[in-house]
C-alpha positions as CSV (number, residue, x, y, z in Angstrom):
1,M,-156.5,179.9,202.6
2,I,-157.7,183.0,200.8
3,V,-155.8,186.2,201.5
4,C,-157.0,189.7,200.4
5,G,-154.1,192.0,199.4
6,V,-154.9,195.6,199.8
7,E,-153.2,198.8,198.6
8,L,-154.6,202.0,200.0
9,T,-154.2,204.9,197.6
10,G,-155.9,208.2,198.0
11,S,-159.5,207.4,198.8
12,D,-159.5,203.9,197.3
13,A,-158.7,200.5,198.7
14,V,-157.5,198.3,195.7
15,V,-158.1,194.6,196.5
16,C,-156.8,191.3,195.1
17,L,-157.8,187.9,196.3
18,L,-155.2,185.1,196.3
19,N,-155.7,181.5,197.3
20,M,-153.0,179.0,198.1
21,D,-154.1,175.4,198.1
22,R,-151.5,172.6,198.5
23,G,-148.7,174.9,197.3
24,Q,-150.6,176.1,194.2
25,F,-151.7,179.7,193.8
26,N,-155.0,180.7,192.2
27,L,-157.0,183.9,191.8
28,P,-160.6,183.5,193.0
29,E,-163.1,185.4,190.8
30,C,-163.9,188.7,192.4
31,R,-166.3,191.3,190.9
32,V,-164.8,194.1,193.0
33,R,-161.4,195.5,192.2
34,K,-161.5,198.5,194.5
35,L,-163.7,200.1,197.2
36,S,-163.8,203.9,197.5
37,L,-164.4,206.2,200.4
38,P,-166.4,209.3,199.5
39,K,-164.5,212.6,199.6
40,N,-166.1,214.1,202.7
41,H,-165.0,211.1,204.9
42,S,-167.9,211.5,207.3
43,R,-168.6,209.0,210.1
44,E,-171.4,207.4,208.0
45,D,-169.1,207.2,205.0
46,L,-166.5,205.3,207.0
47,K,-169.2,203.0,208.4
48,Q,-170.5,202.3,204.9
49,F,-167.0,201.6,203.6
50,Q,-166.3,199.3,206.6
51,K,-169.6,197.4,206.0
52,A,-168.9,197.0,202.2
53,F,-165.4,195.7,202.9
54,A,-166.6,193.2,205.5
55,E,-169.4,192.0,203.2
56,L,-166.9,191.5,200.4
57,M,-164.6,189.5,202.7
58,A,-167.5,187.3,204.0
59,E,-168.8,186.7,200.5
60,H,-165.5,185.3,199.4
61,G,-164.6,183.5,202.6
62,V,-161.5,185.6,203.2
63,A,-159.7,184.8,206.6
64,S,-156.8,187.2,206.3
65,V,-156.3,190.7,205.0
66,A,-152.8,192.0,204.2
67,I,-152.4,195.8,203.8
68,K,-149.3,197.3,202.2
69,E,-147.8,199.5,204.9
70,R,-147.5,203.2,204.1
71,M,-145.1,205.6,205.5
72,Q,-146.5,207.9,208.2
73,K,-144.4,210.9,207.4
74,G,-142.0,212.1,204.8
75,R,-142.2,212.7,201.1
76,F,-144.0,209.4,200.3
77,A,-146.3,209.5,203.4
78,G,-149.9,208.1,203.1
79,G,-152.8,210.5,203.1
80,A,-155.3,210.9,205.9
81,A,-158.0,209.1,204.1
82,S,-155.8,206.0,203.6
83,F,-155.2,205.8,207.4
84,K,-158.9,206.2,208.1
85,M,-159.6,203.3,205.7
86,E,-156.9,201.2,207.3
87,A,-158.4,201.8,210.8
88,A,-161.9,200.9,209.4
89,I,-160.6,197.6,208.0
90,Q,-158.7,196.8,211.2
91,L,-161.8,197.5,213.4
92,I,-164.2,195.1,211.5
93,T,-165.8,193.0,214.1
94,E,-168.6,191.1,212.2
95,T,-166.2,188.4,211.0
96,E,-163.0,186.8,212.2
97,L,-160.6,188.7,209.9
98,T,-156.9,188.8,210.7
99,V,-155.5,192.1,209.4
100,T,-151.8,192.6,209.1
101,L,-149.6,195.3,207.7
102,V,-146.9,194.2,205.2
103,P,-143.8,196.4,205.4
104,A,-142.0,197.3,202.1
105,A,-138.8,195.7,203.4
106,L,-140.5,192.4,203.9
107,M,-142.0,192.6,200.4
108,K,-138.6,193.3,198.9
109,S,-136.8,190.5,200.7
110,T,-139.6,188.0,200.1
111,L,-139.7,188.7,196.4
112,A,-135.9,188.5,196.1
113,S,-135.9,185.0,197.5
114,N,-139.3,183.9,196.0
115,P,-140.0,185.7,192.7
116,L,-143.5,185.7,191.4
117,P,-144.1,182.3,189.6
118,I,-145.7,184.0,186.6
119,A,-145.5,187.4,185.0
120,F,-148.1,189.8,186.4
121,A,-149.5,190.5,182.9
122,D,-150.5,186.8,182.7
123,T,-152.7,187.0,185.8
124,G,-155.6,188.7,184.0
125,L,-155.7,191.4,186.7
126,K,-155.8,195.1,186.0
127,A,-152.5,197.0,186.1
128,F,-153.6,199.0,189.1
129,Q,-154.0,195.8,191.1
130,E,-150.3,194.8,190.9
131,T,-149.3,196.1,194.3
132,A,-152.4,194.5,196.0
133,F,-151.5,191.2,194.2
134,T,-147.9,191.4,195.3
135,T,-149.0,192.1,198.9
136,A,-151.2,189.1,199.0
137,Y,-148.5,186.9,197.5
138,V,-146.0,188.0,200.2
139,A,-148.5,187.5,202.9
140,Q,-149.2,184.0,201.7
141,L,-145.5,183.1,201.6
142,S,-144.9,184.7,205.0
143,G,-147.8,182.9,206.7
144,M,-149.6,186.1,207.7
């Protein structure tokens, strides 16, 4: 099953696809590393972002999306744009996507008991995709 890990930062949705087949992990080839929401966040911009995300998921046969949960208030709270993007992803109706939020506590406990099998540098992904990769890994192990 292919899981798409997502980290929402600013106006970008950083993505990483991770497939687990018979206990083996692999990274499907994906030309897109992040999708951006234009700065004015109009209704049309959100619809365009949602459509682009849905098309990417359908193109790669993704059944599950795991979004790293952001704090709603406090010093490290997520911005308004990231919550708009999260809602747009959760409301995709064209495909049968399961969208879940992965809390930081679950990520920490899962990684403590099941460390990454390889160093992130050996994955061939860009450095900014590390959190998306980790989110997808935790989602795969948690059966999300």
